[in-house]
Structure formats: C-alpha cells, structure tokens
C-alpha positions, -999 to +999 in steps of 0.1 A: +000+000+000+011+036-006+021+052+027+002+085+035+024+113+048+019+115+086+021+153+087-006+155+059-029+132+079-024+154+111-031+186+091-064+170+077-074+158+111-066+192+127-088+210+102-117+185+105-115+187+144-116+225+146-134+240+116-168+238+101-154+226+067-188+222+050-203+255+063-233+237+078-237+256+111-255+284+092-283+260+083-285+246+119-282+277+142-295+260+174-268+245+197-287+212+202-285+206+165-247+209+163-240+172+160-264+169+131-249+200+114-214+185+117-226+149+107-210+149+073-177+162+087-179+137+116-182+109+090-151+122+072-132+125+106-143+089+115-127+076+083-095+098+085-089+087+121-080+052+109-050+067+091-037+079+125-044+048+148-023+062+176-050+089+183-076+061+186-054+040+208-036+064+231-045+101+228-075+102+252-076+141+253-079+144+216-105+117+214-125+133+242-125+166+224-137+148+192-165+129+210-176+161+229-178+181+197-191+155+172-206+126+191-221+139+224-256+126+216-251+102+187-232+069+182-247+055+150-234+075+121-240+075+083-208+075+063-221+076+027-254+068+010-270+047+038-238+029+050-241+032+087-215+025+114-220+020+152-191+036+170-196+012+200-186-017+178-162+001+155-141+017+182-142-012+206-106-023+198-092+012+205-087+021+241-087+060+239-117+060+215-137+035+237-130+056+269-140+088+252-174+074+243-182+064+279-199+097+288-221+096+257-232+060+264-240+064+301-275+051+307-287+084+321-274+103+291-290+078+266-323+080+285-322+118+285-315+120+248-341+093+238-368+109+260-361+143+245-365+130+209-396+110+219-412+141+233-403+161+203-419+135+180-451+136+200-453+174+196-442+175+159-467+149+145-499+170+155-481+202+147-472+192+111-507+178+106-521+212+116-498+230+092-507+206+063-544+214+067-561+232+038-556+270+040-528+269+067-499+273+043-508+305+024-481+327+007-487+355+033-484+332+063-452+316+050-435+349+040-444+364+074-430+334+093-401+321+072-379+314+101-406+296+120-414+274+090-377+265+085-374+258+123-403+232+120-386+215+090-353+215+109-367+200+141-386+173+121-355+163+102-332+162+132-357+141+152-362+117+122-324+113+117-317+105+153-346+080+157-341+063+123-303+058+129-304+048+165-335+026+165-330+010+131-322-027+125-285-034+133-261-035+103-244-068+093-211-057+109-225-050+144-256-071+148-237-096+170-224-070+194-241-073+228-233-037+239-248-024+207-280-045+212-282-034+248-280+003+240-304-001+210-330-018+232-327+010+258-333+036+231-364+017+218-377+015+254-369+051+265-380+067+232-412+045+232-401+038+196-430+030+173-420+027+136-455+037+126-452+070+143-417+076+128-432+068+094-461+092+100-436+120+109-415+112+078-447+114+056-457+147+072-422+162+070-418+152+033-452+167+024-445+199+044-411+203+028-425+197-007-452+223-003-428+249+011-403+242-016-429+244-044-443+276-029-409+293-027-399+282-062-431+298-075-425+329-054-389+333-067-401+330-103-427+357-097-406+379-074-396+406-099-431+407-115-448+411-081-423+438-070-429+458-101-466+454-099-468+465-062-444+494-069-464+506-099-497+504-079-483+523-049-467+550-071-500+554-091-520+558-059-496+586-047-499+604-081-537+602-079-537+617-044-513+645-055-537+653-084-566+655-060-548+681-039-537+700-069-573+707-077-572+692-112-590+661-102-621+670-082-630+649-051-659+658-029-649+680+002-612+681-007-598+715-010-567+724-031-535+722-011-501+728-028-481+714+001-500+682+001-498+681-037-460+684-036-456+659-007-476+631-024-459+638-058-425+633-039-438+601-023-447+588-058-411+595-069-396+578-038-417+547-044-408+547-080-370+549-072-371+517-051-348+489-064-354+452-056-317+443-062-305+464-032-327+445-007-313+461+025-315+497+015-349+493-002-363+475+029-353+503+052-367+529+029-400+511+026-403+510+064-397+548+065-423+553+037-449+533+056-443+553+087-445+586+068-479+576+053-491+567+088-481+601+101-495+621+073-529+605+079-528+614+116-513+649+116-530+664+085-566+655+095-569+632+064-587+606+084-620+624+080-621+617+043-629+580+037-616+578+001-582+594+010-579+571+040-586+541+018-560+552-008-534+555+020-543+521+035-540+505+001-506+521-006-493+509+028-506+474+020-486+475-013-455+486+005-459+457+030-462+433+001-430+448-013-412+440+019-425+404+018-415+401-018-380+414-011-375+388+016-381+360-008-345+346-011-329+315-025-312+310+008-344+295+022-345+268-005-308+261+001-314+257+038-343+234+032-322+213+009-294+210+034-317+203+063-340+179+044-311+155+034-323+119+037-292+101+023-286+085+057-318+065+052-309+051+017-309+016+032-328+021+064-360+032+045-364-004+033-374-014+068-404+008+065-415-008+032-440-031+049-456-002+068-459+018+035-476-012+018-499-019+047-509+018+046-516+017+009-537-014+014-559+004+039-560+037+020-547+038-016-547+076-016-516+074+007-496+071-026-500+109-030-482+114+004-456+088-005-448+108-036-433+135-014-413+109+005-398+095-027-389+130-038-373+136-004-353+104-008-343+115-044-325+145-028-300+120-015-287+117-051-269+150-047-244+134-024-227+110-049-231+135-078-217+167-061-180+161-066-185+143-100-204+174-112-177+198-098-150+178-116-170+180-149-166+142-151-183+124-181-195+098-155-221+122-143-248+107-165-241+070-158-238+076-120-271+096-121-287+068-141-276+042-116-288+059-085-320+071-101-326+035-114-321+022-079-346+047-064-372+040-092-367+003-084-375+010-048-406+031-057-418+002-079-412-022-050-433-002-026-461+005-051-461-032-063-485-039-034-513-023-055-511-048-084-504-076-059-536-068-039-554-062-072-546-097-084-558-111-050-591-094-056-590-106-092-587-142-081-619-139-061-637-123-091-624-152-113-637-177-088-671-161-086-674-157-124-663-192-133-676-213-105-705-195-087-724-172-111-744-192-137-745-182-173-779-168-183-797-190-208-812-174-239-848-182-227-857-182-191-889-190-172-902-162-150-903-184-119-865-192-122-855-155-125-846-152-088-825-184-090-804-169-119-803-134-105-778-144-077-779-109-064-756-115-034-729-130-056-732-102-082-731-076-054-699-093-042-683-091-077-693-054-079-678-048-044-645-065-055-644-046-088-649-013-070-621-022-046-598-028-076-607+005-092-601+024-059-566+008-057-557+019-092-572+053-087-548+057-058-517+053-079-531+073-108-536+103-085-498+105-080-485+131-104-458+124-130-426+127-109-390+132-118-370+108-096-334+118-101-331+119-139-358+093-146-394+105-150-419+082-133-453+081-149-479+067-126-499+051-154-468+034-167-459+024-131-493+008-126-491-010-160-456-023-152-468-035-118-498-052-134-476-068-160-451-080-133-479-096-113-495-111-144-461-126-155-456-141-120-491-157-120-488-171-155-452-184-151-463-202-119-494-217-137-473-229-166-446-243-144-470-262-121-494-271-149-468-288-171-449-309-146-453-347-152-449-375-128-423-401-139-442-428-120-475-423-138-485-454-158-507-436-183-498-402-197-511-372-177-506-348-207-542-344-219-556-339-184-528-314-175-534-294-207-571-292-200-566-281-164-540-255-175-563-243-203-590-236-177-566-217-155-553-196-184-588-189-196-599-178-161-569-154-159-576-140-194-614-136-188-609-118-155-582-096-171-606-087-199-633-080-174-612-057-153-594-037-180-620-009-183-621-004-145-583+002-144-580+020-177-555-004-194-554-024-227-559-058-211-558-080-241-527-064-255-509-068-222-521-104-219-508-113-254-475-095-251-467-110-217-477-145-225-457-144-257-427-130-238-428-156-211-430-185-236-404-170-260-380-166-230-386-202-218-381-215-254-349-195-257-336-209-224-346-245-233-329-241-267-297-231-250-288-267-245-286-271-283-264-240-288-227-234-285-231-198-276-257-197-248-280-168-244-275-157-208-303-142-187-290-107-190-285-110-228-321-122-234-343-097-253-373-112-235-360-108-199-366-075-182-353-059-150-386-040-144-409-070-152-387-101-146-398-135-158-394-159-128-369-188-133-377-221-116-353-249-109-356-279-133-378-307-121-360-334-142-326-341-157-334-334-193-356-303-195-348-268-183-385-256-181-421-263-189-418-260-227-390-287-227-411-310-205-441-305-228-421-314-259-404-344-244-437-358-230-452-354-264-423-372-280-425-399-253-462-407-258-459-408-297-428-431-297-428-450-331-417-482-312-449-482-292-474-464-314-487-464-350-494-432-368-525-435-390-524-407-416-560-409-427-571-405-391-543-380-383-539-398-350-515-419-331-527-453-318-511-477-293-495-506-311-507-533-287-541-521-274-550-501-306-564-473-283-562-438-297-535-418-278-537-383-294-554-369-325-556-336-343-579-321-316-551-326-291-531-297-307-560-273-302-558-282-265-522-271-265-533-238-282-559-233-255-534-238-227-502-221-240-516-201-269-502-195-303-469-184-288-466-217-269-474-238-301-448-217-321-423-222-293-429-259-292-424-260-330-391-241-327-379-264-299-387-295-319-368-280-349-337-276-327-341-313-316-343-323-353-312-303-362-293-320-333-304-355-343-294-349-380-260-334-370-253-363-346-263-388-373-241-372-400-211-368-377-214-404-366-214-415-403-185-392-412-163-403-382-173-440-384-189-458-413-176-435-441-140-436-428-139-474-423-119-491-451-140-523-449-172-503-453-158-482-482-146-514-500-180-530-496-197-498-509-173-499-539-183-535-546-220-529-542-218-497-564-200-517-591-226-545-589-255-521-592-242-501-621-254-492-646-287-486-628-309-499-656-293-534-652-315-560-636-300-580-607-303-617-615-308-630-580-319-600-560-327-617-526-293-633-525-274-602-538-290-576-515-291-597-484-254-606-485-246-568-481-274-558-458-266-586-434-230-574-430-242-542-413-267-558-388-250-540-359-252-505-374-288-506-387-305-504-352-285-472-344-295-456-377-331-468-373-334-450-339-322-417-354-344-420-385-375-428-365-369-400-341-364-375-369-396-388-387-416-387-355-407-351-347-413-341-384-449-355-381-454-336-348-442-304-366-466-310-395-495-312-370-484-281-352-481-261-384-516-273-394-531-262-361-513-228-363-525-223-399-562-232-390-562-209-359-546-181-379-573-184-407-600-185-381-588-157-358-572-134-384-582-144-419-569-111-434-535-116-419-534-152-432-544-141-467-519-113-467-491-135-456-500-162-482-501-137-510-468-120-499-451-154-497-462-165-531-453-131-546-418-132-531-412-168-542-423-158-578-398-129-577-370-151-565-377-178-592-378-150-618-344-138-606-328-173-609-342-177-644-329-142-654-303-129-629-307-093-641-341-092-622-340-079-586-333-101-555-334-091-518-300-081-506-284-097-475-289-065-455-327-065-464-346-080-435-377-088-456-371-125-460-360-130-424-390-111-410-415-126-433-403-162-424-410-154-387-445-143-396-450-174-417-438-197-389-463-181-365-491-184-391-482-220-399-476-213-436-447-237-439-440-273-448-417-290-423-411-319-448-395-295-473-373-278-447-335-279-450-323-281-414-285-283-419-259-274-445-241-306-456-211-315-478-216-342-504-210-375-485-197-403-508-220-434-509-247-416-487-275-425-512-262-461-513-260-464-475-295-450-472-308-475-498-292-505-481-306-493-448-341-490-462-339-523-480-328-540-447-359-526-429-386-531-455-390-568-448-401-558-412-430-538-427-463-548-442-491-529-458-523-529-437-554-520-458-576-511-427-552-482-418-539-477-454-503-475-444-472-496-437-470-511-402-447-536-385-452-573-393-445-584-357-452-565-325-420-579-311-401-561-339-417-526-336-414-503-365-439-477-377-440-469-414-450-432-415-421-418-393-397-442-410-405-429-445-406-392-433-373-397-415-356-411-446-371-383-468-359-356-443-324-369-443-322-371-481-337-336-483-306-322-465-284-331-496-283-321-532-314-334-551-290-356-571-284-377-539-322-384-537-324-392-574-296-417-569-315-433-540-347-436-561-327-451-590-314-478-566-349-485-552-364-486-587-337-511-598-346-531-566-383-532-575-376-541-612-352-568-602-377-585-579-405-582-605-382-597-631-371-625-607-408-633-600-416-634-637-386-657-644-395-681-616-432-681-627-423-694-662-425-659-678-459-650-662-466-631-629-502-626-618-492-608-586-463-585-577-438-600-553-441-589-516-408-571-516-418-551-547-452-543-532-437-530-499-411-510-518-438-495-540-459-486-509-427-470-495-421-451-527-457-439-530-456-424-495-421-411-500-431-392-531-462-378-513-441-365-484-414-352-507-439-334-529-430-355-560-454-364-589-461-398-604-442-386-635-410-384-614-416-419-601-422-432-636-387-422-646-374-449-622-402-475-624-419-486-656-456-475-659-470-511-662-456-519-627-471-487-613-504-493-630-506-529-616-497-517-581-524-490-582-551-513-594-541-538-567-542-512-539-575-497-551-592-532-552 
C-alpha cells in the first residue's frame, strides 16, 4: 500500500477537528443541532482517524475533544449513502476512543436523549398535521413566518435522523455485538419507539417540505413581476392623491392644497425609485415610507375623508407586500435542501416498506403522500453527484442513471402492493365468475328468475371490482414525478406493476401445470393441458373484465406478456442445443422491471415447462410403441389399438399455452431435429464413411448395381449378403431416422393447427401472408431464371422477418425444410438405400389403416415416421443424392419383379411382396417429398405402377 504522509494526515485531522469545513452551522443555528450540522464532517473524521491509529489507541484528550464536539448525543453515524456504522462496535478495539465514548453511552445520558427526541416527535406529529391542513400554508403566512417554518422543518429532520439511525435494525457488521444491542434496546424503550409514528412523521415532513419548496420556487419565479406590480400600484396611488390636492382632479370635500400636492408627488417618486436588487436599502426605505404615510394621515386630518384614507391604506398594503417580496430569497431553499437530506436512510428506508404497503392497502390515496417521501429520498442523489459534477466528469450521467434507477426500483417495489392486492381481488372475481355465477340461458322461465339473479354473488363481484378501481385510482392520483433523472409516470408504473404480477401468476401456472410424474403409468398430458387451459382462460377472462375499470389495454398486455414468457422459456430451453448460450442478462425477453421468474428444473433433461411438454409429447408418440395413421391424423397404441392423441389434441395445446406456446414448441422440436441430424451425420463421417472395410463394400455394391438400368439376376441373395453385413449398425441408424420422422410429423400437426387458428382468428393476416409469400417466391424464381431481375440483398430484413410471420401463421411445410448445410458424402445414397432395404421386410401394408405397419409386435417399426425420416435426411443433400437413391430403389423393384416373372415361367399374376412393400414406401415417400407420379415413372416402368395402383384400389 502507498504510505500516506503523517504530517498531511495530522493537518487534515486538525482541520476536521476544529473547523466547520462544509459550512453547515449556518443551516443549523441551534446549539442542540450541532452534532447533526457536523454529521458529514464527523463521517469524514471517522474515516480519517483510521489513518492515525495512535490517536484512537492512546490520545485520550484528543478523542475526548472529538467525541464532545461530534458525538455527544449520537453513536450511530451514516458514512455515505446509507452505509451506517455503530461507534460502540467500530471503536471497541481502540482504548482511547472507547474511553472517550463512555460519557455519551451512560444510561442516564442515553435515557435523557431518547426521551427528548420522543417528546419532540409527540409534539411534531400533530403540529405538522395542523400545518398541512387546507388553508394553513398561504403565501402571506409563509412569508411572514419564514424562520418559524424552517425551524419546524429542521426540528422534524433532526428528530427523524436520530430516531431512524439509533433505533434501526442493526447492520451486518455490528448485529452480533451485545453492547450495541443493549443500547439499542434501551433507546427503543426510552423513546417509546414506534415505527408507525416515525413513518407518519416522515410522511408529514416530506409533504410539508415539498409544499414549502414548491411555494418558494413559484414565489422566486414571480418575485420581480410582483415587486414591479406593487411598486407601480403604490406609485400610481400617490400620483392620484397629489392630483386630488392640486385641484385638477375634483374629489368631494377636498380643497386644493399645494403642500399636500408636492408631498404626495414626492412620495410617488420615492416609491418609483425603489430597487429590488438592493434589498437592505430598499427594505429600510419602505419602512420609513410606511411610517410617513401613517403620520400624514394622523397629523394632517386626512382621516375624516374616507376615500383618501382608503388610498393611504392600500398604498401601505402594497409597501408591506413589497417588503414580503424582497424577503423571498434563494437562501431559504438552500437551507431546506441541506436540512432535508435523507441520504442516511438510503438503506434504512427499506425497513419501512411493509408499513408503507400496509398503509396503501388500507388507504390507496396514501400514494400521494408517498410521492413527497420518494422526492425527499431522491434529494440524497446529490451526495454522490456533487464532486463528479464539480470535476466535470463524463461519468455524471451514468452515476445519475444508476442511483435514479435504484430509487425508481424502490418506488416500484413499494407500489407493487397495488397490483399484488389487485390480483388477489381478481382471483376472487375469477372464482365467482367461473364457479359461482351461472350463465344466463337465452330463454328463461319467470319463476326461475330469482335463481339466476344471484344478487348477493353479483353484489360481491361489484364490491370487489370497486375495490380494484379504488386501488388503481390511488396510484393514478400520483402526479408524473422526476425521480433523479428518470421520469416516473404513474400510469406506466401501474401498468408495469400489473404486468409484473401477471407474469408471476402465468409463469407459476405454466410451471406447475406442465410438470409430469415419472411414476405415472398412463400419460397425464391431456388432463394437465385441459386443467392448464381452464386456469389460463380464467386469468384471461378476468383480465378482460377488469381492463375498463383500471384503464389499461388488457388483451394487448395479456398477449404481449404470455408471448414474452413463452419466448423466454423457449430460448432458455434451446440453449442446450447452442454453442453460444443466451444468458439471462442478454435475453431480449427478460426485463429488470418486469422479470420473468426462473424455476429450478424438475427433471434431468428439460430446463423448463416447454421442454417438459415437448419431451412428454415425443414420449407418448414413440414410433416403437405407437402407430401413426395418416387418414385419421392420430397416433394409436401398437398393442391395445387405443387412440393416444389426435388432431384435436393440438387445439388443447393452443388453449393452454396459446399460439406463442405452439410456435415455441415448433421451434424447440426444430432444434431437436437439427441436433439429431447433426449427430447422425457426424457419426457417419467419423465411423462408417471412414472405415476401409465399409468403403470397400460400398465400392463392390456400387459396381454390382451399375449401370442402374441393369436387372439384378438373384436379388434376394445379392441384396441380403450386403445388408446382413451391417446388422450391428442398422438399429442405431433406425433409432435416429424414426426419431427425426416422428418429430417431423409432430411439426406437421403443429403447423396445421397454427394455420387453421390463424385463418379462423385473423383471416386477413393469413391471406396477406400467403399472397406475400407467393409473390416473393415468384420474384426469386424469376431472378434465378434471369439474374438481371432484382433479388433481396443480405442487408434487407424482408425474407427473415417474413419467415418469422409465416412460422407463427403455420404457412410452412416441415417436410420441405433444410435443417443443416451438408457436404456431399460419398456413398450416402447407397448407404440409405441399403438401410431402407434392410428394414422393408419388417413392414407390411395394412389395408384397414392404409399404411405400412410392422409385421411383428416384437419387432416394432412404424412406417410413417420411418418414411418421413428417410425423406428428411435425403432432403438435406443435393437433389442428385435423392435421385440416386430412387434409382437404386427402382432397380430393386424391377429386379424383384423380373425374378418373380422368371420363376413363374414368364408370367406373374401378382407383384412379389418385396416389390409391393417397396412401392408402398415409394408412393408415401413421393407424397411426403412433394413428387409427382411422373417423377416416379422415370425410375419404375408405368405397367408396374399401374398394376400396383389397381391392386391397392381393389
């Protein structure tokens, strides 16, 4: 550490010990307020003493002098912005310092000080209440009694400071000290400390200060205008009187008098010469003028004339007003600013939060009084900004922003009780509306009218609604307030509070509603979604009902916040699939003002409810235990043949988590598909496609199958010898392919549900998006045909933004999506073909479900996800790879048909089973890939396709 020059330390300590460095004594003229006046200096001295520990340890006389001057009646001091120190604890290791404090801490002295402040508080509370009554604080009263007014403010602030510091909750550093606790307990007992009373005095003081400050600011602005106005009026009155005595202006029973004329004319000049800038000289002169006017009335028998007497009285009144006006000085505001400092309570004030909130609950209009308290607290911002401002530092804005933000955060915290209580009342309204009050039928018998009227219940709803509107009225009565450098708008404050409470309720409902028990034998998904749908609907309905009473856009807030919660949870869930994670503070959905609650994960795989929903959906539609029947658009249990979920199931998801939830689910499943494809391709690249034995085998097979129009003479023997070699690899590939296919089918259902709900809820948006999409695709196609035509630049956000809209509106085809960018993998089409050929014998075509299903329940394999999975993998590569795969499969079908004809003596009434299964596979493959029969006919002869179609139609 850098040593500090001892002489310099002594000089600083000497100055701090003897002088009033911060010139505060002027603001605190009374002797009993000296320790408060020197509080800032005392804090500096406390810090600097640690640079001269010998004084603290051994120099008893110096320490005694310091304690007598700075700490005779206080031992808890505020160092900076609410950081408090208890000298009992802090100076305990230092002998001289500890000894010096003994007198201050004597029980009798502590009792005397505590009782004094307790008595003061008992007097000040009714006194301030009296002063705050309507009509008590008029401009005349305040100007006539400026010193009395400032004395009241000073007394209130000194009392508050002492009680709040010495009776507050102990700080972390000294809460374990027995002596500190003992003295604090004595203070609480002797001062009869009641936090409610202290809070009441704080409220009254803040309001009183605010009124006086606003009045003085207004008076200072008007000072010159008022001075000129009164001067002009007084001067004109004197001129008029002089004219009366000159005889030019007749007034009944007033004779011409040249002396009086000259005297009043001179008075007019004297009043006109008064200058407000030289306050002292003008003040003395005005007093003399008032006296002269009084004398002229008495000695020159002017009292007998009522009009002249009135003129003189008015002029004296104007001169009195001029004296009042000249006494309006900025010094009063400066004194009020110094005296009203509340920086010591920057942290302590938090212990009064519960009292504030309870007060608001009982009387929402308390918010108006609290505004003054918040403004008083904002005056504390001057402490950290003073030196920064004097140094012309560029940090002024950022520091102001920080402290203002902290204070606004506290204001929000206090006032959050309003939306919190409002939502408590709202829950009761929801319960009454959904469970108690019956819906009126369209036709009703007269006798049953009373039964449906439910007057008591409806009265209860009306009472609760009124209570909600009273609460919101309380916050809206608070004026727009500048807290530091941030303007607080009460309407915005209320809306933010309502949003925060809404977010909390919805987040809890989603978290609790979508938690699944791992021990459950049957899936709880449908039941949980229905229950969650009811909860969400109840919240939405009550929100819709209450919006007019609290003057907010309920539906807009509802949609924005639900969308934000779900988007945030989707983002956090997708983090597990990203290299660069989106941290909480980086998220565009997370907000400091309206935070989205984060809950600990309830299982090892999912981060939050959206992950649990997606994984539960994938679990119950597992291709190894279920069969997807396309014509029924439903999944059935493979063993029991019971329906598990159908198309209506996805509308239940919409009801429970909304369009945002369904879109989020879609996005999460997309990430899962990308991960599966990437893992599959990296496994192939690192393993199979780098293994020499595999590459040699692929070379042999490729040679054996070329040219592709060749017919393989003994297909069953030729194909099986190669497919049997990879028996260990096929199960791994099958798992990946089935998973990809299953998730693609789920995405297809989700996009369908999104598209239907978009067309139903917003048909104009759906039509506009469809048209825009088609137009843009036509433009892009035209550009590729003729490159001179325009194409959106990379910087143009059109395509990116439009694709987001299309995803939300379900105008997309998951089967046509390219999820990953791939390099051309050698033999990929051949490997996929051999894999498909190895699995086709496990499948058979079932006419009753019109799709491929597994031959044996023991060897589970569902056709639809299998075909979709293969199609999705091939879609990620160049179209040539898919064409090659189709060529191999076409050759496979032709070879089996040829072999069947050869073995049947040149005739074949039926197609062989292998060919039929392959053709079923190809038909579905072409359908999912969006290929026409014409494309299939290039690989398989028309007669075979015709025979297959006639066979399936029969």
